[in-house]
N, C-alpha and C positions, 0 to 999 in steps of 0.2 A: 574157369567159367568165363564167358563174355563180359566184360565191363562195359558199361553204359556212363557215358557224359552225362554230367548233370544227374546223376541217380541219386538225389538226396529229398530230406523234406526238411520242413520247417515246423516246429514243434508250439503249442501253447505258450511255453517260455520263453520261446525264441532261439531255442538251440536249432542248429542247422546241423542234421545226422545224415551221413553217408549210409545209404543202404548196405555196401558191401563193405563197410568199416564202422560197423556198430562199436562204441566203446562204453563200460561201466558207467563212467561220467556222463555221457548223453543221457543217461535214464534217470528222469526224476519222479519222484511221487506225484508231484502236480500234474504231469504230462499223461502219467498213466492214469489218474484218477478223470482228469478231463476226458481224455480220450475213449475210455471204457464207458462212462455214463453219459456221452454222446454218441457212441456205437450201437446200433440195434441189432440184437441176435436176430437170426433168420433173415436177415435181408430186410427187416422190417413189415414181415408177410405174417403177421400177428393181429389178434383182435386189438390189443392195446401196446404201446411202445414198452418195450421190455430189452433193458441194455446189457450189455455185456457185463457192467459194473454191478446192476443186479442180480446177476447170475453167479458173479464171482463172490459176492459177500452170503449168498445163499450157501453156495460150495463152501465157505469160510465155516457158516455155521455147524455144516452137516458133516465137516470132517474130523478125523479122530485129532487128537490135540496135537499131537507131534507131526500130521500134516497140514495144519492151518496155514501155516506161510505158502506151500505149495497149492494148497486150494485157492485163495486168494490170489497166487499171482499166476495159476496156470495160462490163463487167456491173456495175460499182459502184454504181450508182446501185439495184441489186434490192438491195440491203444495208436501203435504206430502202423500196422499193415491190415488193419480191418477186420471183422470179423467174415470170413469167406466160407461158407458152405463144403461140407466136406467132400462132396461129390467134384465142386469145382475146382478144389485145391489139388485133388488129384489129376485132373485135366492141365490145369495152369504148372504141373509138374517141377523141376528141378531148380529152375530160377527162384520162383516163389517159396518153393522150401528151404532155399539157402537162406533168402533173406529173412525169413521167419525164423529159422535157426540162429541166424547172427544175432537177432534181438534177444530171442530166448537164453541164448547165452550168457548177452551181455546184463540181461535181466537177472539172471542167476549169479552171477559174480557181484554184481550190486547189493543184492540182498542177501548174500551169504548162503546162498542155497546150491545144493549139486545139481549137474546137469546131468539129465534134463529133469526139468520142474516136474512135469507130470509124471509121476510115478506109478505103478500097478494098481494100488488104492484111489488113487485121486483119477485115473482114466475111467475105473469102474463106477465111481461117484459122478463123473460128468455123465456118463452114459446113462445111469438110472436118472438123474435127473432133467436130463434131455427126454425123459419118458411123460414125467409131470409137466414138464414146461410144452410138451408136443399138445397134451390132453387140455391144458388150460388156456395156451395160446393160439392153436391151430386146429379147433375142433373138427374139422372138415379135412384133417389130413389124413392121405392116403395111408393104408398101413404098408408093411415091407420094406423098415427100417431094419436095418443091420442089428439093431438092438431090441428089436421087438421080444426077444426071449429072458429079458431081464426083466425083475422087479422094481417098480418105481421105489423113490425114497417117501412118498406122500408129502412131498412140500407143497403147500400152499402158496398160490404165486397171484400178486393181485399188483395192481400198477402203484410204482412208486413218484412217478415224475421225476425230478431233478432233484430230488431227495439221496440219491445212490451217489452222488459226486461228492458229498461231504462226508457220509458213512465212508466210502471206498478211502477216501483220502486220510481220514482218520486212522482206520486199521490200517493202510499202506505205512503211515507215520509210526507206527507201534512195530512194524517189521523191519525198520531200517536199520542196519548194524549202528551201535554207538558212534562208529568212528564216520558216519557218512557226514 
């Protein structure tokens, strides 16, 4: 893979992370919580602001007990690489996918999870909640999404505002390994 000079980002906590060499020690609860609470789902094209943090917390509450950590962290890489719509991710291709994977692997190690974080149960939950989100947030949405055959979860979605940051941070701290 082609390497890029100055391919790094600075986080809320002041860490400098190389996109091609992400380490578990680069990952912090504060950066994930801040990043996801400030990142809009659906590129912000919604009736009201709906953050990736709120989505992750709702996923946590609907997941089976054994999958709750995975549900909470399934989009954690987006704290560092943004929430990119699925069709655009496919267009961006291998370089973007590799960068996202670098973060996902580091996050998995940091929180003591097996990679990939998103297992089959979490993928299905994510697709089903997407139907609820589309109905609540995008009432004028065109049909024809690849998930149209699934059953929605029945999640009630309302604006949380900035409250998602503290809630996500608290839940993430509970997921941290004790030696972190």
